[in-house]
All heavy atoms as TSV, in Angstrom:
chain	resi	resn	atom	element	x	y	z
A	1	MET	N	N	16.109	105.020	56.339
A	1	MET	CA	C	17.172	105.761	57.044
A	1	MET	C	C	16.954	107.250	56.763
A	1	MET	O	O	16.809	107.586	55.535
A	1	MET	CB	C	18.616	105.265	56.662
A	1	MET	CG	C	19.711	106.056	57.375
A	1	MET	SD	S	21.246	105.353	56.914
A	1	MET	CE	C	21.810	106.559	55.700
A	2	CYS	N	N	17.023	108.114	57.596
A	2	CYS	CA	C	16.806	109.508	57.308
A	2	CYS	C	C	17.848	110.392	58.316
A	2	CYS	O	O	17.788	110.152	59.379
A	2	CYS	CB	C	15.440	109.952	57.628
A	2	CYS	SG	S	15.052	111.694	57.213
A	3	ILE	N	N	18.657	111.070	57.605
A	3	ILE	CA	C	19.597	111.931	58.348
A	3	ILE	C	C	19.177	113.333	57.969
A	3	ILE	O	O	19.335	113.738	56.650
A	3	ILE	CB	C	21.039	111.617	57.920
A	3	ILE	CG1	C	21.410	110.232	58.261
A	3	ILE	CG2	C	21.943	112.567	58.623
A	3	ILE	CD1	C	22.623	109.669	57.654
A	4	ARG	N	N	18.869	114.152	58.848
A	4	ARG	CA	C	18.326	115.498	58.628
A	4	ARG	C	C	19.268	116.427	59.465
A	4	ARG	O	O	19.247	116.489	60.581
A	4	ARG	CB	C	16.916	115.724	58.990
A	4	ARG	CG	C	15.990	114.901	58.118
A	4	ARG	CD	C	14.569	115.386	58.470
A	4	ARG	NE	N	13.739	114.574	57.583
A	4	ARG	CZ	C	12.445	114.353	57.745
A	4	ARG	NH1	N	11.878	114.951	58.774
A	4	ARG	NH2	N	11.736	113.579	56.999
A	5	ASP	N	N	19.913	117.319	58.666
A	5	ASP	CA	C	20.766	118.330	59.243
A	5	ASP	C	C	21.622	117.774	60.452
A	5	ASP	O	O	21.885	118.492	61.467
A	5	ASP	CB	C	19.813	119.618	59.700
A	5	ASP	CG	C	19.302	120.194	58.594
A	5	ASP	OD1	O	19.806	120.215	57.340
A	5	ASP	OD2	O	18.145	120.667	58.711
A	6	ARG	N	N	22.090	116.660	60.297
A	6	ARG	CA	C	23.024	116.151	61.279
A	6	ARG	C	C	24.367	115.822	60.621
A	6	ARG	O	O	24.421	115.237	59.502
A	6	ARG	CB	C	22.522	114.795	61.908
A	6	ARG	CG	C	21.305	114.947	62.779
A	6	ARG	CD	C	20.987	113.753	63.366
A	6	ARG	NE	N	19.522	113.831	63.897
A	6	ARG	CZ	C	18.904	112.731	64.260
A	6	ARG	NH1	N	19.240	111.525	63.989
A	6	ARG	NH2	N	17.560	112.908	64.716
A	7	ARG	N	N	25.310	116.172	61.341
A	7	ARG	CA	C	26.653	115.980	60.713
A	7	ARG	C	C	27.041	114.644	61.006
A	7	ARG	O	O	27.041	114.181	62.061
A	7	ARG	CB	C	27.712	116.966	61.349
A	7	ARG	CG	C	28.902	117.075	60.649
A	7	ARG	CD	C	29.649	118.376	61.177
A	7	ARG	NE	N	31.011	118.378	60.536
A	7	ARG	CZ	C	31.190	119.082	59.406
A	7	ARG	NH1	N	30.135	119.562	58.753
A	7	ARG	NH2	N	32.314	119.144	58.947
A	8	LEU	N	N	27.492	113.829	60.104
A	8	LEU	CA	C	28.067	112.530	60.312
A	8	LEU	C	C	29.474	112.671	60.849
A	8	LEU	O	O	30.298	113.310	60.401
A	8	LEU	CB	C	28.176	111.744	58.863
A	8	LEU	CG	C	26.852	111.537	58.205
A	8	LEU	CD1	C	27.055	110.801	56.898
A	8	LEU	CD2	C	25.932	110.688	59.197
A	9	VAL	N	N	29.683	111.996	61.943
A	9	VAL	CA	C	30.914	112.172	62.740
A	9	VAL	C	C	31.656	110.858	62.745
A	9	VAL	O	O	31.091	109.790	63.003
A	9	VAL	CB	C	30.652	112.724	64.120
A	9	VAL	CG1	C	31.833	112.874	64.852
A	9	VAL	CG2	C	29.926	114.040	64.053
A	10	VAL	N	N	32.956	110.929	62.530
A	10	VAL	CA	C	33.801	109.803	62.686
A	10	VAL	C	C	34.419	109.894	64.133
A	10	VAL	O	O	35.083	110.865	64.472
A	10	VAL	CB	C	34.909	109.690	61.619
A	10	VAL	CG1	C	35.928	108.642	62.010
A	10	VAL	CG2	C	34.378	109.703	60.317
A	11	GLN	N	N	34.182	108.943	64.911
A	11	GLN	CA	C	34.651	109.015	66.326
A	11	GLN	C	C	35.592	107.980	66.526
A	11	GLN	O	O	35.538	106.793	66.142
A	11	GLN	CB	C	33.448	108.776	67.301
A	11	GLN	CG	C	32.441	109.781	67.475
A	11	GLN	CD	C	31.506	109.479	68.457
A	11	GLN	OE1	O	31.105	108.428	68.752
A	11	GLN	NE2	N	30.970	110.615	69.096
A	12	ALA	N	N	36.760	108.490	67.074
A	12	ALA	CA	C	37.832	107.529	67.552
A	12	ALA	C	C	37.844	107.275	68.933
A	12	ALA	O	O	37.752	108.199	69.646
A	12	ALA	CB	C	39.152	108.051	66.989
A	13	LYS	N	N	37.959	106.039	69.354
A	13	LYS	CA	C	37.823	105.787	70.793
A	13	LYS	C	C	38.958	104.933	71.294
A	13	LYS	O	O	39.601	104.037	70.496
A	13	LYS	CB	C	36.542	105.000	71.040
A	13	LYS	CG	C	35.266	105.720	70.880
A	13	LYS	CD	C	34.062	104.989	71.180
A	13	LYS	CE	C	32.798	105.767	70.969
A	13	LYS	NZ	N	31.634	105.019	71.383
A	14	GLY	N	N	39.447	105.311	72.414
A	14	GLY	CA	C	40.515	104.488	72.987
A	14	GLY	C	C	41.876	104.992	72.654
A	14	GLY	O	O	42.050	105.760	71.703
A	15	PRO	N	N	42.905	104.380	73.286
A	15	PRO	CA	C	44.224	104.841	73.044
A	15	PRO	C	C	44.590	104.168	71.596
A	15	PRO	O	O	44.340	103.081	71.245
A	15	PRO	CB	C	45.159	104.201	74.179
A	15	PRO	CG	C	44.207	103.111	74.620
A	15	PRO	CD	C	42.819	103.531	74.468
A	16	GLY	N	N	45.369	104.973	70.842
A	16	GLY	CA	C	45.841	104.463	69.539
A	16	GLY	C	C	44.813	104.630	68.544
A	16	GLY	O	O	44.930	104.043	67.448
A	17	ALA	N	N	43.723	105.384	68.769
A	17	ALA	CA	C	42.616	105.490	67.827
A	17	ALA	C	C	43.194	106.253	66.523
A	17	ALA	O	O	44.027	107.204	66.687
A	17	ALA	CB	C	41.381	106.238	68.352
A	18	LEU	N	N	42.803	105.737	65.406
A	18	LEU	CA	C	43.121	106.429	64.182
A	18	LEU	C	C	44.619	106.479	63.889
A	18	LEU	O	O	45.277	107.407	63.585
A	18	LEU	CB	C	42.472	107.813	63.961
A	18	LEU	CG	C	40.954	107.937	63.792
A	18	LEU	CD1	C	40.467	109.255	63.586
A	18	LEU	CD2	C	40.451	106.901	62.761
A	19	ARG	N	N	45.216	105.339	64.108
A	19	ARG	CA	C	46.671	105.111	63.852
A	19	ARG	C	C	46.853	103.836	63.207
A	19	ARG	O	O	46.274	102.821	63.595
A	19	ARG	CB	C	47.545	105.058	65.149
A	19	ARG	CG	C	47.544	106.273	65.918
A	19	ARG	CD	C	48.576	106.377	67.057
A	19	ARG	NE	N	48.461	105.215	67.861
A	19	ARG	CZ	C	49.428	104.961	68.857
A	19	ARG	NH1	N	50.334	105.728	69.029
A	19	ARG	NH2	N	49.289	103.951	69.610
A	20	LEU	N	N	47.457	103.765	61.963
A	20	LEU	CA	C	47.838	102.520	61.399
A	20	LEU	C	C	48.984	101.962	62.058
A	20	LEU	O	O	49.914	102.550	62.372
A	20	LEU	CB	C	48.184	102.926	59.873
A	20	LEU	CG	C	47.191	103.552	58.926
A	20	LEU	CD1	C	47.827	104.112	57.704
A	20	LEU	CD2	C	46.076	102.503	58.624
A	21	HIS	N	N	48.755	100.634	62.350
A	21	HIS	CA	C	49.855	99.872	63.006
A	21	HIS	C	C	50.726	99.206	62.010
A	21	HIS	O	O	50.283	98.505	61.143
A	21	HIS	CB	C	49.174	98.934	64.009
A	21	HIS	CG	C	48.115	99.389	64.815
A	21	HIS	ND1	N	48.357	99.891	66.039
A	21	HIS	CD2	C	46.785	99.710	64.722
A	21	HIS	CE1	C	47.459	100.405	66.661
A	21	HIS	NE2	N	46.435	100.449	65.764
A	22	HIS	N	N	52.055	99.161	62.243
A	22	HIS	CA	C	52.934	98.483	61.483
A	22	HIS	C	C	52.801	96.899	61.632
A	22	HIS	O	O	52.554	96.628	62.785
A	22	HIS	CB	C	54.422	98.899	61.746
A	22	HIS	CG	C	55.435	98.557	60.759
A	22	HIS	ND1	N	55.900	97.171	60.794
A	22	HIS	CD2	C	56.065	99.036	59.704
A	22	HIS	CE1	C	56.756	96.976	59.772
A	22	HIS	NE2	N	56.823	98.275	59.045
A	23	GLU	N	N	52.890	96.296	60.452
A	23	GLU	CA	C	52.523	94.897	60.671
A	23	GLU	C	C	53.599	93.962	61.347
A	23	GLU	O	O	53.249	92.842	61.834
A	23	GLU	CB	C	52.261	94.141	59.246
A	23	GLU	CG	C	53.336	94.348	58.276
A	23	GLU	CD	C	52.913	93.973	56.944
A	23	GLU	OE1	O	51.755	93.809	56.659
A	23	GLU	OE2	O	53.820	93.783	56.144
A	24	THR	N	N	54.891	94.532	61.472
A	24	THR	CA	C	55.829	93.658	62.216
A	24	THR	C	C	56.580	94.360	63.313
A	24	THR	O	O	57.319	93.820	64.007
A	24	THR	CB	C	56.835	93.053	61.124
A	24	THR	OG1	O	57.428	94.107	60.460
A	24	THR	CG2	C	56.096	92.164	60.175
A	25	LEU	N	N	56.552	95.783	63.300
A	25	LEU	CA	C	57.356	96.604	64.133
A	25	LEU	C	C	56.475	97.227	65.383
A	25	LEU	O	O	55.722	98.029	65.034
A	25	LEU	CB	C	57.984	97.754	63.600
A	25	LEU	CG	C	59.127	97.283	62.475
A	25	LEU	CD1	C	59.635	98.575	61.788
A	25	LEU	CD2	C	60.292	96.583	63.195
A	26	PRO	N	N	56.384	96.521	66.558
A	26	PRO	CA	C	55.584	97.013	67.643
A	26	PRO	C	C	55.963	98.509	67.877
A	26	PRO	O	O	57.186	98.826	67.876
A	26	PRO	CB	C	55.910	96.134	68.784
A	26	PRO	CG	C	56.490	94.991	68.227
A	26	PRO	CD	C	57.152	95.371	66.931
A	27	GLY	N	N	55.064	99.411	68.055
A	27	GLY	CA	C	55.368	100.750	68.415
A	27	GLY	C	C	55.550	101.674	67.180
A	27	GLY	O	O	55.700	102.809	67.324
A	28	ALA	N	N	55.486	101.131	65.988
A	28	ALA	CA	C	55.523	101.988	64.780
A	28	ALA	C	C	54.076	102.245	64.213
A	28	ALA	O	O	53.389	101.284	64.021
A	28	ALA	CB	C	56.362	101.258	63.610
A	29	TYR	N	N	53.832	103.455	64.083
A	29	TYR	CA	C	52.454	103.907	63.894
A	29	TYR	C	C	52.476	104.986	62.817
A	29	TYR	O	O	53.431	105.768	62.708
A	29	TYR	CB	C	51.584	104.425	64.980
A	29	TYR	CG	C	51.523	103.431	66.186
A	29	TYR	CD1	C	52.360	103.555	67.330
A	29	TYR	CD2	C	50.678	102.362	66.142
A	29	TYR	CE1	C	52.317	102.528	68.352
A	29	TYR	CE2	C	50.586	101.427	67.173
A	29	TYR	CZ	C	51.355	101.597	68.233
A	29	TYR	OH	O	51.239	100.647	69.267
A	30	LEU	N	N	51.291	105.180	62.068
A	30	LEU	CA	C	51.167	106.214	61.160
A	30	LEU	C	C	49.787	106.868	61.482
A	30	LEU	O	O	48.649	106.212	61.392
A	30	LEU	CB	C	51.072	105.909	59.769
A	30	LEU	CG	C	52.461	105.618	59.126
A	30	LEU	CD1	C	52.221	105.081	57.718
A	30	LEU	CD2	C	53.341	106.916	59.071
A	31	PRO	N	N	49.707	108.126	61.998
A	31	PRO	CA	C	48.354	108.691	62.211
A	31	PRO	C	C	47.693	108.959	60.897
A	31	PRO	O	O	48.308	109.168	59.902
A	31	PRO	CB	C	48.626	110.065	62.953
A	31	PRO	CG	C	49.986	110.280	62.559
A	31	PRO	CD	C	50.726	109.169	62.305
A	32	TYR	N	N	46.381	109.004	60.882
A	32	TYR	CA	C	45.592	109.154	59.695
A	32	TYR	C	C	44.237	109.833	60.150
A	32	TYR	O	O	43.782	109.898	61.209
A	32	TYR	CB	C	45.244	107.980	58.840
A	32	TYR	CG	C	44.330	106.902	59.542
A	32	TYR	CD1	C	42.942	106.880	59.244
A	32	TYR	CD2	C	44.922	106.030	60.416
A	32	TYR	CE1	C	42.298	105.862	59.780
A	32	TYR	CE2	C	44.175	105.023	61.038
A	32	TYR	CZ	C	42.802	104.920	60.788
A	32	TYR	OH	O	41.880	104.047	61.245
A	33	SER	N	N	43.441	110.291	59.058
A	33	SER	CA	C	42.272	110.973	59.323
A	33	SER	C	C	41.091	110.205	58.349
A	33	SER	O	O	41.556	109.639	57.298
A	33	SER	CB	C	42.169	112.474	59.056
A	33	SER	OG	O	42.635	112.672	57.675
A	34	LEU	N	N	40.017	110.273	58.707
A	34	LEU	CA	C	38.798	109.866	57.863
A	34	LEU	C	C	37.858	110.938	57.601
A	34	LEU	O	O	37.688	111.734	58.510
A	34	LEU	CB	C	38.235	108.732	58.570
A	34	LEU	CG	C	38.821	107.353	58.916
A	34	LEU	CD1	C	38.069	106.406	59.590
A	34	LEU	CD2	C	39.277	106.828	57.634
A	35	SER	N	N	37.442	111.067	56.286
A	35	SER	CA	C	36.223	111.964	56.042
A	35	SER	C	C	35.148	111.202	55.343
A	35	SER	O	O	35.432	110.175	54.657
A	35	SER	CB	C	36.795	113.109	55.186
A	35	SER	OG	O	37.273	112.535	54.060
A	36	LEU	N	N	34.068	111.666	55.468
A	36	LEU	CA	C	32.830	111.032	54.865
A	36	LEU	C	C	32.162	112.079	53.831
A	36	LEU	O	O	32.274	113.226	54.030
A	36	LEU	CB	C	31.696	110.840	55.903
A	36	LEU	CG	C	32.129	109.913	57.103
A	36	LEU	CD1	C	31.034	109.993	58.118
A	36	LEU	CD2	C	32.544	108.525	56.698
A	37	SER	N	N	31.686	111.434	52.757
A	37	SER	CA	C	30.880	112.215	51.688
A	37	SER	C	C	29.705	111.422	51.329
A	37	SER	O	O	29.814	110.176	50.837
A	37	SER	CB	C	31.881	112.425	50.603
A	37	SER	OG	O	31.203	113.148	49.535
A	38	PRO	N	N	28.612	111.968	51.365
A	38	PRO	CA	C	28.112	113.297	51.912
A	38	PRO	C	C	28.289	113.416	53.305
A	38	PRO	O	O	28.214	112.363	53.954
A	38	PRO	CB	C	26.826	113.622	51.367
A	38	PRO	CG	C	26.180	112.080	51.331
A	38	PRO	CD	C	27.344	111.241	50.930
A	39	GLU	N	N	28.588	114.723	53.873
A	39	GLU	CA	C	28.697	114.812	55.256
A	39	GLU	C	C	27.276	114.819	55.872
A	39	GLU	O	O	27.033	114.566	57.126
A	39	GLU	CB	C	29.350	116.039	55.666
A	39	GLU	CG	C	30.862	115.967	55.419
A	39	GLU	CD	C	31.668	117.201	55.905
A	39	GLU	OE1	O	31.011	118.031	56.506
A	39	GLU	OE2	O	32.871	117.213	55.687
A	40	ARG	N	N	26.195	115.257	55.079
A	40	ARG	CA	C	24.827	115.217	55.545
A	40	ARG	C	C	23.958	115.041	54.452
A	40	ARG	O	O	24.365	115.203	53.270
A	40	ARG	CB	C	24.587	116.633	56.311
A	40	ARG	CG	C	24.626	117.786	55.329
A	40	ARG	CD	C	24.265	119.113	56.105
A	40	ARG	NE	N	25.364	119.455	57.110
A	40	ARG	CZ	C	25.233	120.288	57.901
A	40	ARG	NH1	N	24.188	120.997	58.072
A	40	ARG	NH2	N	26.083	120.586	58.875
A	41	GLY	N	N	22.757	114.882	54.716
A	41	GLY	CA	C	21.727	114.648	53.846
A	41	GLY	C	C	20.442	113.829	54.205
A	41	GLY	O	O	20.484	113.432	55.455
A	42	THR	N	N	19.530	113.615	53.387
A	42	THR	CA	C	18.340	112.948	53.680
A	42	THR	C	C	18.082	111.711	52.721
A	42	THR	O	O	18.300	111.987	51.595
A	42	THR	CB	C	17.020	113.874	53.749
A	42	THR	OG1	O	17.309	114.908	54.589
A	42	THR	CG2	C	15.789	113.151	53.960
A	43	VAL	N	N	17.855	110.682	53.257
A	43	VAL	CA	C	17.630	109.409	52.413
A	43	VAL	C	C	16.268	108.819	52.804
A	43	VAL	O	O	16.071	108.459	53.853
A	43	VAL	CB	C	18.704	108.377	52.605
A	43	VAL	CG1	C	18.503	107.259	51.760
A	43	VAL	CG2	C	20.107	108.959	52.335
A	44	PRO	N	N	15.402	108.835	51.819
A	44	PRO	CA	C	14.066	108.210	52.041
A	44	PRO	C	C	14.214	106.747	52.442
A	44	PRO	O	O	15.120	106.086	51.979
A	44	PRO	CB	C	13.299	108.368	50.815
A	44	PRO	CG	C	14.087	109.587	50.168
A	44	PRO	CD	C	15.382	109.436	50.521
A	45	LYS	N	N	13.373	106.194	53.157
A	45	LYS	CA	C	13.382	104.787	53.507
A	45	LYS	C	C	13.299	103.846	52.323
A	45	LYS	O	O	12.650	104.107	51.376
A	45	LYS	CB	C	12.061	104.556	54.397
A	45	LYS	CG	C	12.123	103.115	55.054
A	45	LYS	CD	C	10.887	102.999	56.010
A	45	LYS	CE	C	11.028	101.643	56.678
A	45	LYS	NZ	N	9.866	101.475	57.558
A	46	ASN	N	N	14.118	102.820	52.381
A	46	ASN	CA	C	14.215	101.872	51.366
A	46	ASN	C	C	15.021	102.369	50.083
A	46	ASN	O	O	14.974	101.721	49.062
A	46	ASN	CB	C	12.870	101.325	51.025
A	46	ASN	CG	C	12.303	100.537	52.161
A	46	ASN	OD1	O	13.024	99.870	53.012
A	46	ASN	ND2	N	10.924	100.645	52.305
A	47	ASP	N	N	15.638	103.477	50.171
A	47	ASP	CA	C	16.326	104.034	49.030
A	47	ASP	C	C	17.844	103.652	49.230
A	47	ASP	O	O	18.257	103.739	50.400
A	47	ASP	CB	C	16.170	105.448	48.797
A	47	ASP	CG	C	14.974	105.880	47.961
A	47	ASP	OD1	O	14.126	104.971	47.720
A	47	ASP	OD2	O	14.811	107.038	47.663
A	48	ALA	N	N	18.566	103.400	48.226
A	48	ALA	CA	C	20.020	103.200	48.287
A	48	ALA	C	C	20.732	104.564	48.233
A	48	ALA	O	O	20.423	105.433	47.569
A	48	ALA	CB	C	20.491	102.418	47.217
A	49	VAL	N	N	21.899	104.539	49.084
A	49	VAL	CA	C	22.661	105.738	49.076
A	49	VAL	C	C	24.141	105.299	49.087
A	49	VAL	O	O	24.377	104.269	49.710
A	49	VAL	CB	C	22.320	106.796	50.094
A	49	VAL	CG1	C	22.603	106.288	51.450
A	49	VAL	CG2	C	23.036	107.997	49.921
A	50	THR	N	N	25.067	105.955	48.492
A	50	THR	CA	C	26.386	105.601	48.580
A	50	THR	C	C	27.081	106.733	49.485
A	50	THR	O	O	27.024	107.848	49.443
A	50	THR	CB	C	27.169	105.873	47.270
A	50	THR	OG1	O	26.545	104.907	46.186
A	50	THR	CG2	C	28.634	105.531	47.287
A	51	LEU	N	N	27.838	106.132	50.504
A	51	LEU	CA	C	28.676	106.836	51.496
A	51	LEU	C	C	30.076	106.572	51.180
A	51	LEU	O	O	30.488	105.484	51.387
A	51	LEU	CB	C	28.188	106.494	52.857
A	51	LEU	CG	C	29.019	107.240	54.107
A	51	LEU	CD1	C	28.751	108.689	53.969
A	51	LEU	CD2	C	28.578	106.585	55.362
A	52	SER	N	N	30.809	107.594	50.848
A	52	SER	CA	C	32.235	107.385	50.447
A	52	SER	C	C	33.046	107.827	51.803
A	52	SER	O	O	32.721	108.712	52.438
A	52	SER	CB	C	32.624	108.270	49.428
A	52	SER	OG	O	31.940	107.971	48.181
A	53	ILE	N	N	33.932	106.887	52.089
A	53	ILE	CA	C	34.862	107.161	53.240
A	53	ILE	C	C	36.241	107.170	52.590
A	53	ILE	O	O	36.705	106.306	51.962
A	53	ILE	CB	C	34.679	105.988	54.285
A	53	ILE	CG1	C	33.169	105.796	54.582
A	53	ILE	CG2	C	35.609	106.229	55.427
A	53	ILE	CD1	C	32.892	104.549	55.294
A	54	THR	N	N	37.008	108.292	52.977
A	54	THR	CA	C	38.265	108.543	52.547
A	54	THR	C	C	39.235	108.657	53.787
A	54	THR	O	O	39.033	109.264	54.767
A	54	THR	CB	C	38.397	109.832	51.828
A	54	THR	OG1	O	37.444	109.773	50.633
A	54	THR	CG2	C	39.778	110.018	51.139
A	55	GLY	N	N	40.310	107.716	53.595
A	55	GLY	CA	C	41.342	107.841	54.718
A	55	GLY	C	C	42.624	108.596	54.149
A	55	GLY	O	O	42.972	108.489	52.964
A	56	ARG	N	N	43.200	109.429	54.908
A	56	ARG	CA	C	44.371	110.234	54.460
A	56	ARG	C	C	45.524	110.138	55.473
A	56	ARG	O	O	45.243	110.225	56.670
A	56	ARG	CB	C	43.977	111.689	54.327
A	56	ARG	CG	C	43.136	111.842	53.057
A	56	ARG	CD	C	43.075	113.289	52.729
A	56	ARG	NE	N	42.393	113.553	51.390
A	56	ARG	CZ	C	41.099	113.553	51.231
A	56	ARG	NH1	N	40.267	113.533	52.195
A	56	ARG	NH2	N	40.667	113.778	50.025
A	57	VAL	N	N	46.718	110.019	55.059
A	57	VAL	CA	C	47.958	110.079	55.825
A	57	VAL	C	C	48.680	111.333	55.290
A	57	VAL	O	O	48.919	111.293	54.026
A	57	VAL	CB	C	48.808	108.807	55.768
A	57	VAL	CG1	C	49.996	109.001	56.489
A	57	VAL	CG2	C	47.975	107.603	56.160
A	58	LYS	N	N	49.144	112.174	56.178
A	58	LYS	CA	C	49.940	113.369	55.722
A	58	LYS	C	C	51.298	112.880	55.259
A	58	LYS	O	O	51.882	112.129	55.987
A	58	LYS	CB	C	50.021	114.346	56.814
A	58	LYS	CG	C	48.673	114.974	57.200
A	58	LYS	CD	C	48.978	115.955	58.424
A	58	LYS	CE	C	47.633	116.501	58.898
A	58	LYS	NZ	N	47.885	117.466	60.041
A	59	GLY	N	N	51.861	113.564	54.305
A	59	GLY	CA	C	53.122	113.214	53.886
A	59	GLY	C	C	54.281	113.486	55.029
A	59	GLY	O	O	55.075	112.672	55.038
A	60	THR	N	N	54.049	114.400	55.820
A	60	THR	CA	C	55.037	114.649	56.807
A	60	THR	C	C	54.913	113.475	57.855
A	60	THR	O	O	55.952	113.301	58.662
A	60	THR	CB	C	54.793	116.008	57.678
A	60	THR	OG1	O	53.288	115.991	57.991
A	60	THR	CG2	C	54.955	117.144	56.773
A	61	ASP	N	N	53.884	112.688	57.977
A	61	ASP	CA	C	53.779	111.686	58.910
A	61	ASP	C	C	54.409	110.333	58.323
A	61	ASP	O	O	54.858	109.398	59.127
A	61	ASP	CB	C	52.291	111.363	59.254
A	61	ASP	CG	C	51.669	112.385	60.152
A	61	ASP	OD1	O	52.456	113.094	60.882
A	61	ASP	OD2	O	50.507	112.689	60.046
A	62	TYR	N	N	54.463	110.245	57.029
A	62	TYR	CA	C	55.053	108.909	56.572
A	62	TYR	C	C	56.482	109.164	55.855
A	62	TYR	O	O	57.109	108.140	55.439
A	62	TYR	CB	C	54.107	108.270	55.617
A	62	TYR	CG	C	53.789	108.910	54.214
A	62	TYR	CD1	C	54.799	108.748	53.161
A	62	TYR	CD2	C	52.841	109.635	53.919
A	62	TYR	CE1	C	54.546	109.309	51.915
A	62	TYR	CE2	C	52.544	110.233	52.698
A	62	TYR	CZ	C	53.435	110.042	51.633
A	62	TYR	OH	O	53.233	110.575	50.449
A	63	GLN	N	N	56.930	110.239	55.655
A	63	GLN	CA	C	58.206	110.489	55.010
A	63	GLN	C	C	59.370	109.833	55.737
A	63	GLN	O	O	60.250	109.381	55.218
A	63	GLN	CB	C	58.435	112.011	54.806
A	63	GLN	CG	C	58.792	112.812	56.001
A	63	GLN	CD	C	58.957	114.190	55.744
A	63	GLN	OE1	O	58.806	114.708	54.642
A	63	GLN	NE2	N	59.444	115.021	56.738
A	64	ASP	N	N	59.313	109.692	57.023
A	64	ASP	CA	C	60.342	109.121	57.839
A	64	ASP	C	C	59.911	107.737	58.435
A	64	ASP	O	O	60.458	107.194	59.357
A	64	ASP	CB	C	60.850	109.968	58.823
A	64	ASP	CG	C	61.654	111.188	58.274
A	64	ASP	OD1	O	62.256	110.992	57.132
A	64	ASP	OD2	O	61.473	112.321	58.796
A	65	ALA	N	N	58.703	107.219	58.026
A	65	ALA	CA	C	58.092	106.104	58.551
A	65	ALA	C	C	58.976	104.766	58.198
A	65	ALA	O	O	59.581	104.708	57.098
A	65	ALA	CB	C	56.710	105.856	58.085
A	66	ALA	N	N	58.910	103.729	59.059
A	66	ALA	CA	C	59.567	102.457	58.748
A	66	ALA	C	C	58.899	101.839	57.557
A	66	ALA	O	O	57.701	101.984	57.460
A	66	ALA	CB	C	59.477	101.580	59.956
A	67	MET	N	N	59.762	101.261	56.674
A	67	MET	CA	C	59.167	100.470	55.421
A	67	MET	C	C	58.425	99.370	56.069
A	67	MET	O	O	58.683	98.708	57.003
A	67	MET	CB	C	60.270	100.069	54.693
A	67	MET	CG	C	60.968	101.241	53.947
A	67	MET	SD	S	62.233	100.746	52.867
A	67	MET	CE	C	61.487	99.574	51.678
A	68	GLY	N	N	57.396	98.926	55.150
A	68	GLY	CA	C	56.631	97.718	55.531
A	68	GLY	C	C	55.156	98.154	55.348
A	68	GLY	O	O	54.789	99.303	55.038
A	69	GLY	N	N	54.294	97.063	55.714
A	69	GLY	CA	C	52.955	97.330	55.618
A	69	GLY	C	C	52.342	97.858	56.881
A	69	GLY	O	O	52.800	97.608	57.991
A	70	TYR	N	N	51.243	98.799	56.781
A	70	TYR	CA	C	50.559	99.307	57.951
A	70	TYR	C	C	49.057	98.871	57.729
A	70	TYR	O	O	48.537	98.986	56.612
A	70	TYR	CB	C	50.695	100.824	57.971
A	70	TYR	CG	C	52.132	101.323	58.380
A	70	TYR	CD1	C	53.177	101.280	57.453
A	70	TYR	CD2	C	52.375	101.694	59.790
A	70	TYR	CE1	C	54.511	101.744	57.839
A	70	TYR	CE2	C	53.565	102.022	60.123
A	70	TYR	CZ	C	54.649	102.182	59.101
A	70	TYR	OH	O	55.891	102.391	59.509
A	71	ALA	N	N	48.330	98.713	58.853
A	71	ALA	CA	C	46.966	98.482	58.663
A	71	ALA	C	C	46.198	98.927	59.987
A	71	ALA	O	O	46.669	99.152	60.997
A	71	ALA	CB	C	46.689	96.949	58.393
A	72	ASP	N	N	44.855	99.069	59.765
A	72	ASP	CA	C	44.004	99.388	60.970
A	72	ASP	C	C	42.718	98.832	60.627
A	72	ASP	O	O	42.266	98.504	59.528
A	72	ASP	CB	C	43.965	100.918	61.191
A	72	ASP	CG	C	43.346	101.175	62.593
A	72	ASP	OD1	O	43.257	100.331	63.476
A	72	ASP	OD2	O	43.058	102.360	62.854
A	73	THR	N	N	41.811	98.713	61.526
A	73	THR	CA	C	40.397	98.282	61.323
A	73	THR	C	C	39.435	99.419	61.722
A	73	THR	O	O	39.698	100.088	62.757
A	73	THR	CB	C	40.080	97.062	62.271
A	73	THR	OG1	O	41.044	96.062	61.891
A	73	THR	CG2	C	38.686	96.582	61.996
A	74	VAL	N	N	38.564	99.651	60.946
A	74	VAL	CA	C	37.583	100.661	61.119
A	74	VAL	C	C	36.123	100.074	61.044
A	74	VAL	O	O	35.834	99.341	60.139
A	74	VAL	CB	C	37.615	101.845	59.935
A	74	VAL	CG1	C	36.529	102.859	60.225
A	74	VAL	CG2	C	38.977	102.479	59.965
A	75	VAL	N	N	35.499	100.280	62.032
A	75	VAL	CA	C	34.072	99.828	62.247
A	75	VAL	C	C	33.114	100.957	62.003
A	75	VAL	O	O	33.104	101.994	62.767
A	75	VAL	CB	C	33.722	99.133	63.410
A	75	VAL	CG1	C	32.311	98.664	63.632
A	75	VAL	CG2	C	34.685	97.998	63.755
A	76	ILE	N	N	32.078	100.832	61.170
A	76	ILE	CA	C	31.033	101.842	60.951
A	76	ILE	C	C	29.782	101.286	61.211
A	76	ILE	O	O	29.384	100.247	60.679
A	76	ILE	CB	C	31.136	102.285	59.368
A	76	ILE	CG1	C	32.568	102.776	59.127
A	76	ILE	CG2	C	30.053	103.302	59.051
A	76	ILE	CD1	C	32.782	103.011	57.649
A	77	THR	N	N	28.970	102.101	61.921
A	77	THR	CA	C	27.719	101.669	62.383
A	77	THR	C	C	26.735	102.769	61.819
A	77	THR	O	O	26.915	104.024	62.159
A	77	THR	CB	C	27.507	101.527	63.992
A	77	THR	OG1	O	28.538	100.652	64.309
A	77	THR	CG2	C	26.083	101.116	64.248
A	78	LEU	N	N	25.736	102.329	61.069
A	78	LEU	CA	C	24.703	103.265	60.563
A	78	LEU	C	C	23.422	103.048	61.361
A	78	LEU	O	O	23.029	101.911	61.535
A	78	LEU	CB	C	24.459	102.982	59.068
A	78	LEU	CG	C	25.552	103.101	58.134
A	78	LEU	CD1	C	25.251	102.794	56.677
A	78	LEU	CD2	C	26.165	104.673	58.197
A	79	MET	N	N	22.807	104.179	61.808
A	79	MET	CA	C	21.754	103.951	62.701
A	79	MET	C	C	20.525	104.867	62.104
A	79	MET	O	O	20.880	105.915	61.590
A	79	MET	CB	C	22.019	104.407	64.139
A	79	MET	CG	C	23.068	103.536	64.756
A	79	MET	SD	S	23.541	104.030	66.421
A	79	MET	CE	C	21.989	103.832	67.286
A	80	PRO	N	N	19.370	104.419	62.309
A	80	PRO	CA	C	18.245	105.252	61.698
A	80	PRO	C	C	18.093	106.450	62.548
A	80	PRO	O	O	18.438	106.623	63.606
A	80	PRO	CB	C	17.093	104.339	61.746
A	80	PRO	CG	C	17.464	103.214	62.765
A	80	PRO	CD	C	18.994	103.190	62.658
């Protein structure tokens, strides 16, 4: 795998993208963002590399949120 001077981009597709869904209350959501580290770099073929993914919810978005669990599914595809 080799990434040269390309920015890794998190793409959200479709309605409700990048929203945590409340596990029991339909219509209750929390928006969030994702970031990747490193954002760019080069990895020689057959070398291992760690890609850290961080999710964040702003305090202003959850301060009045309904109590309970929230979840979402994120699919990451790495391409050469």
